[in-house]
C-alpha positions in Angstrom: -31.7 77.6 23.2 -32.9 79.2 19.9 -33.2 75.9 17.9 -36.0 73.3 17.8 -35.8 70.1 15.5 -38.2 67.2 15.3 -38.9 64.2 13.0 -42.4 63.8 11.5 -42.2 60.0 12.5 -40.1 58.1 14.9 -39.6 55.1 12.5 -39.4 54.4 8.8 -39.2 51.4 6.6 -36.6 51.2 3.8 -36.6 48.9 0.8 -33.1 47.8 -0.4 -32.3 49.4 -3.7 -34.9 52.1 -3.3 -35.1 55.5 -1.5 -37.4 56.4 1.4 -37.7 60.0 2.7 -38.6 61.2 6.2 -39.3 65.0 6.9 -37.4 66.8 9.6 -38.8 70.1 11.0 -36.4 73.0 11.9 -37.5 76.1 13.9 -35.3 79.2 14.5 -36.7 80.6 17.8 -33.8 83.1 18.2 -33.6 86.8 17.3 -31.0 86.5 14.6 -30.7 84.8 11.2 -29.1 81.4 11.8 -27.5 78.8 9.5 -27.7 75.1 10.3 -25.7 72.1 9.1 -27.0 68.5 9.3 -25.1 65.2 10.0 -26.6 61.7 10.1 -25.2 59.5 12.8 -25.6 55.7 13.2 -25.1 52.5 11.2 -27.2 53.9 8.3 -25.1 57.1 7.8 -23.3 55.5 4.8 -26.6 55.2 2.8 -28.6 58.2 4.3 -28.6 61.8 2.9 -30.1 65.1 4.0 -31.5 67.7 1.5 -30.5 70.4 1.7 -27.3 69.8 3.6 -27.3 73.5 4.9 -30.3 75.6 5.8 -30.6 79.4 6.7 -33.6 80.6 8.7 -34.9 84.0 9.8 -35.8 84.5 13.4 -39.2 82.9 14.2 -39.4 81.0 10.9 -39.4 77.2 10.3 -38.8 74.8 7.4 -38.8 71.1 6.7 -35.8 69.2 5.3 -35.8 65.7 3.8 -33.9 62.8 5.3 -33.6 60.0 2.6 -32.8 56.4 3.4 -31.5 54.4 0.4 -30.0 51.0 1.5 -28.2 49.2 -1.3 -29.4 45.9 -2.6 -26.4 44.1 -1.2 -25.6 41.5 1.5 -23.5 44.2 3.3 -26.7 45.8 4.7 -28.5 43.1 6.8 -32.2 43.1 7.1 -33.7 44.4 10.4 -34.1 47.5 12.5 -31.3 50.0 13.2 -31.3 53.3 15.2 -30.2 56.6 13.7 -29.9 60.3 14.6 -29.7 63.6 12.7 -27.4 66.1 14.3 -28.4 69.7 13.7 -25.6 72.1 14.4 -26.0 76.0 14.4 -23.1 77.7 12.7 -22.9 80.6 15.2 -23.4 78.5 18.3 -22.1 74.9 17.6 -22.4 74.0 21.3 -26.2 74.3 21.0 -26.6 71.3 18.6 -29.7 69.0 18.9 -30.0 65.4 17.7 -33.5 64.0 17.0 -33.5 60.2 16.9 -35.5 57.5 15.1 -35.5 53.9 13.8 -35.2 52.6 10.2 -36.2 49.1 9.3 -34.5 47.5 6.3 -36.7 45.0 4.6 -35.3 41.6 3.6 -34.7 40.5 0.0 -33.6 37.1 -1.4 -31.3 36.6 -4.3 -29.5 33.2 -5.1 -27.0 32.2 -7.7 -25.4 28.8 -8.2 -22.5 27.2 -10.1 -21.8 23.5 -10.9 -18.1 22.6 -10.6 -17.1 20.9 -12.9 -19.8 21.0 -15.5 -18.7 17.6 -16.9 -16.8 14.7 -15.2 -15.5 11.3 -16.3 -14.5 8.0 -14.7 -15.1 4.3 -14.7 -17.1 4.0 -11.5 -18.6 7.4 -10.6 -18.6 11.1 -11.3 -18.0 13.8 -8.6 -19.4 17.3 -8.8 -19.9 20.2 -6.4 -22.8 22.7 -6.4 -21.8 26.1 -5.1 -24.8 28.3 -4.0 -24.3 32.0 -3.2 -26.7 33.9 -1.0 -26.7 37.4 -2.4 -29.6 38.6 -0.3 -29.5 40.3 3.1 -31.1 37.6 5.2 -30.3 33.9 5.9 -31.9 31.5 3.5 -32.5 27.8 3.2 -31.9 26.2 -0.3 -33.2 22.8 -1.2 -31.0 20.7 -3.5 -32.3 18.3 -6.1 -31.1 16.5 -9.2 -32.7 15.2 -12.3 -31.2 12.5 -14.5 -31.6 12.7 -18.3 -31.6 8.9 -18.6 -32.4 5.9 -16.4 -28.9 4.5 -16.7 -27.5 6.7 -13.9 -28.4 7.5 -10.3 -27.8 11.1 -9.1 -27.8 12.2 -5.4 -26.6 15.0 -3.1 -24.9 14.2 0.2 -26.9 16.9 1.9 -30.5 17.6 0.7 -30.6 21.2 2.0 -28.2 24.1 2.7 -28.6 27.0 5.1 -26.6 30.0 4.0 -25.9 33.3 5.7 -26.0 36.6 3.8 -23.0 37.2 1.6 -21.8 33.6 2.0 -21.7 30.5 -0.1 -22.8 26.9 0.6 -21.5 23.8 -1.1 -23.3 20.6 -1.9 -21.6 17.4 -3.1 -23.2 15.6 -6.0 -22.5 12.0 -7.0 -23.3 10.3 -10.3 -23.3 6.5 -10.3 -24.0 4.4 -13.4 -26.6 1.7 -13.1 -24.3 -0.9 -14.8 -20.6 -1.2 -15.1 -19.0 -0.7 -18.5 -16.1 -3.2 -18.9 -15.0 -2.3 -22.4 -16.2 -0.3 -25.3 -17.1 3.3 -26.2 -17.6 5.7 -23.3 -21.3 6.5 -22.4 -22.4 10.1 -21.5 -25.1 10.6 -18.8 -26.7 14.1 -18.9 -28.3 15.5 -15.7 -29.6 18.7 -14.1 -28.8 20.1 -10.6 -31.6 22.2 -9.1 -31.2 24.7 -6.2 -34.6 26.0 -4.9 -34.6 28.8 -2.3 -37.1 28.6 0.5 -39.0 31.8 1.2 -41.3 32.6 4.2 -45.1 32.0 3.9 -46.9 34.8 2.2 -44.0 35.9 0.1 -43.6 35.3 -3.6 -41.5 32.2 -4.3 -38.2 32.5 -6.1 -37.4 30.8 -9.3 -35.2 27.7 -8.8 -31.7 27.8 -10.3 -31.3 24.9 -12.8 -27.8 23.9 -14.0 -26.9 21.3 -16.7 -24.1 18.8 -16.2 -22.9 15.6 -17.7 -20.9 12.5 -16.6 -18.9 10.4 -19.1 -18.7 6.7 -18.0 -15.5 5.1 -19.2 -14.7 1.5 -19.7 -13.0 -0.3 -16.7 -10.6 -2.1 -19.1 -8.7 0.4 -21.1 -8.6 0.2 -24.9 -4.9 -0.4 -25.0 -5.0 -3.5 -22.8 -5.7 -6.1 -25.5 -3.0 -4.7 -27.7 -0.6 -4.7 -24.7 -1.4 -8.4 -24.0 -0.9 -9.4 -27.6 2.4 -7.5 -27.7 3.6 -9.2 -24.5 2.6 -12.7 -25.9 4.5 -12.0 -29.1 7.6 -10.8 -27.2 7.5 -14.0 -25.0 7.2 -16.2 -28.0 10.1 -14.4 -29.7 12.3 -14.8 -26.6 11.5 -18.5 -26.4 12.3 -18.9 -30.1 15.5 -17.0 -29.7 16.5 -19.3 -26.8 15.8 -22.6 -28.6 17.0 -21.3 -32.0 20.2 -19.6 -31.1 21.3 -19.6 -27.5 20.6 -23.2 -26.5 22.5 -24.7 -29.4 25.4 -22.4 -28.8 25.5 -23.5 -25.1 25.5 -27.1 -26.1 28.1 -26.6 -28.7 30.4 -24.9 -26.2 29.9 -27.8 -23.8 30.8 -30.3 -26.4 33.9 -28.4 -27.4 35.0 -28.2 -23.8 35.1 -32.1 -23.6 38.3 -32.7 -25.6 40.6 -35.7 -25.5 43.2 -33.6 -23.6 40.7 -32.7 -20.9 39.7 -36.4 -20.5 43.3 -37.5 -20.3 44.0 -34.8 -17.7 41.1 -35.9 -15.5 42.2 -39.5 -15.7 45.7 -38.5 -14.7 44.5 -36.6 -11.7 42.2 -39.5 -10.6 45.1 -42.0 -10.8 47.2 -39.7 -8.5 44.6 -39.6 -5.8 45.0 -42.5 -3.3 41.3 -42.6 -2.4 39.7 -41.7 -5.7 36.5 -39.6 -5.6 35.2 -38.6 -2.2 31.5 -38.3 -1.4 30.0 -36.1 1.4 31.6 -33.2 3.4 35.2 -33.3 4.8 35.3 -33.7 8.5 37.9 -34.6 11.3 38.8 -38.2 11.8 37.0 -40.4 14.3 38.3 -41.2 17.8 39.4 -44.7 18.7 36.9 -47.1 20.1 39.1 -47.8 23.1 37.3 -44.9 25.0 34.0 -46.7 25.3 34.6 -50.0 27.0 31.0 -51.1 26.9 30.4 -50.5 23.2 29.7 -53.5 21.0 31.3 -53.8 17.6 30.5 -56.6 15.2 31.1 -57.1 11.5 32.9 -59.3 9.0 33.3 -59.0 5.2 30.8 -61.2 3.4 33.3 -62.3 0.9 37.1 -62.2 0.9 38.7 -62.9 -2.5 41.7 -65.1 -2.5 44.6 -63.6 -4.4 45.3 -65.3 -7.6 48.1 -63.4 -9.2 49.0 -63.7 -12.8 52.2 -62.6 -14.2 52.2 -59.2 -15.9 48.5 -58.3 -15.4 46.0 -57.5 -12.6 43.8 -60.3 -11.3 40.0 -60.5 -11.9 37.6 -58.3 -9.9 35.5 -60.2 -7.4 32.3 -58.6 -6.0 32.7 -58.0 -2.3 30.4 -56.7 0.5 30.9 -56.1 4.2 28.8 -55.2 7.2 29.5 -53.8 10.6 27.4 -52.6 13.6 28.7 -50.2 16.2 27.2 -49.4 19.6 28.2 -46.4 21.7 27.0 -45.2 25.1 26.5 -41.6 26.2 29.6 -40.0 27.7 33.2 -40.9 27.2 34.7 -41.2 23.7 33.5 -42.5 20.4 33.6 -46.2 19.3 35.0 -47.5 16.0 34.2 -50.7 14.2 36.0 -52.2 11.2 33.8 -53.3 8.3 36.5 -54.5 5.9 40.3 -54.9 5.9 42.0 -55.2 2.5 44.3 -58.3 2.3 47.9 -58.0 1.0 48.3 -57.8 -2.7 44.8 -56.6 -3.4 42.9 -53.3 -3.9 39.3 -52.8 -2.9 37.2 -50.6 -5.2 34.4 -49.1 -3.0 31.3 -48.2 -5.0 28.3 -48.4 -2.6 27.8 -47.4 1.0 24.5 -47.8 3.1 24.3 -46.4 6.6 21.4 -47.0 9.0 20.2 -45.3 12.1 17.1 -47.5 13.1 16.7 -46.0 16.6 16.7 -42.4 15.5 19.8 -41.6 17.6 21.5 -38.2 17.7 25.3 -37.8 17.2 28.0 -38.1 14.6 28.9 -41.0 12.3 32.2 -41.0 10.3 33.1 -43.6 7.6 36.8 -43.7 6.8 39.2 -45.7 4.7 42.3 -45.0 6.7 43.5 -42.1 4.5 43.9 -38.5 5.5 40.3 -37.5 4.9 37.2 -39.5 5.9 34.8 -40.8 3.2 31.7 -39.6 4.9 30.8 -37.6 8.0 27.1 -37.4 8.8 24.8 -36.2 11.6 22.7 -39.1 12.9 19.6 -36.9 13.5 19.5 -36.1 9.7 18.6 -39.6 8.5 17.3 -43.2 9.4 18.6 -44.9 6.2 21.0 -43.3 3.7 22.8 -44.8 0.7 25.6 -43.5 -1.5 26.7 -44.8 -4.9 29.9 -43.7 -6.6 30.4 -43.7 -10.4 34.2 -43.5 -9.9 35.1 -46.1 -7.2 37.0 -45.2 -4.1 40.3 -47.2 -4.0 41.3 -48.8 -0.7 44.9 -50.1 -1.0 46.3 -53.3 0.5 46.3 -53.2 4.3 43.7 -50.4 4.4 40.6 -50.6 6.6 37.1 -49.3 6.0 35.8 -48.3 9.5 32.8 -46.6 11.0 33.1 -44.4 14.1 30.1 -43.5 16.2 30.0 -40.6 18.7 26.6 -40.7 20.6 25.1 -37.6 22.0 21.5 -38.8 22.5 20.0 -42.3 22.4 16.9 -42.5 20.3 13.6 -44.1 21.2 11.9 -46.4 18.6 8.1 -46.3 18.4 6.3 -49.0 20.4 9.6 -50.5 21.6 11.6 -50.4 24.9 14.0 -47.5 25.2 17.5 -48.6 24.4 20.5 -47.7 26.5 23.0 -47.2 23.8 23.2 -45.8 20.2 23.3 -48.5 17.5 24.3 -47.8 13.9 25.0 -50.1 10.9 27.3 -49.8 7.9 27.0 -51.9 4.7 29.7 -51.7 2.0 29.7 -52.9 -1.6 32.4 -53.0 -4.3 35.0 -55.2 -6.0 38.2 -56.7 -4.7 40.9 -56.9 -7.3 44.4 -58.5 -7.1 47.3 -56.3 -7.9 49.4 -57.1 -11.0 53.0 -58.4 -10.5 
């Protein structure tokens, strides 16, 4: 081989942003003039140059070329040691290339930038910010986060006191601003503060200047300014609606009700009442009661308390006599229902029924039906819904001559009075009240 190449040193240190040269000795030990080309191989080839790139040597002569390392001041080139080689290729005999090798150490450098997002915040309870720290150096770095409040009326803190950031990456620290006192209403209050990012450097190196960023938090009132006006407007609207009702709508409704009660309407209602054989009914319509013949052991008792004697007078109805009647009906479980008659209207009279009182003293369960002998019963009640119940009718129920007012009991469950022996049968009572009037001749 007619080529000899060697580096003056096997290692070299490079400073980012600066150039560092290393000599390479070339010897032509052949018998002819030879031209050599140089190529740098390895991770540092992108930022390494050779001067001159081509060299011609006479036989037996030697010359030094310069290999320059210039790593950029950028996070893309990490700090540390890397291997390289310079490939020397003869133009006439490319197969006889030699590659002297070495090591280059890139020194670390630190550079930090920061940004506060957003610079100003607002809210009623707290303000939220984020501090973005960029590591523009070529080595990992730790950054300490701190905050300074411009006043004593707010507390400022970071969720993480320190960030560790890789080269070419960014770290984010969350910052919270909390007011010392709540502002219920009034003008918003501004709280200024400073966020500080301090890079940590190894011992013996010159410390870096901290990055200081200004920010502010505007504390707003919890109760909005428009709330009192809205409440006043709502109160005025309610008062206006109430006044409209009492001033216009309510009198109009009353007037319409009065106009609806005309003499014709009264006469029509009286005519319909006179056509009805029973008058006005009270309670829900239900099926008629079953005969008391189905329960042989049921007891039935009751007589009218007063029976008027007919005293007819020619051409006019007789006087109305107050009349009351009472009946008690007992019914056993099973079988049919039992019926008792409270009052039977004598011939030539009409009974005007105005009051009914029913009693369920034992708390029995079943059905009770009060009837006047017409098509529909007067009352149909469930025993379990009451103990004592009374009904009063403004328009009397008319029971004609020969009619009977009866009570039918259908027992489903015998009640049990408190602190008393358990009865064997259901027992219900009916009390009637009204007037007995003789019919006119």
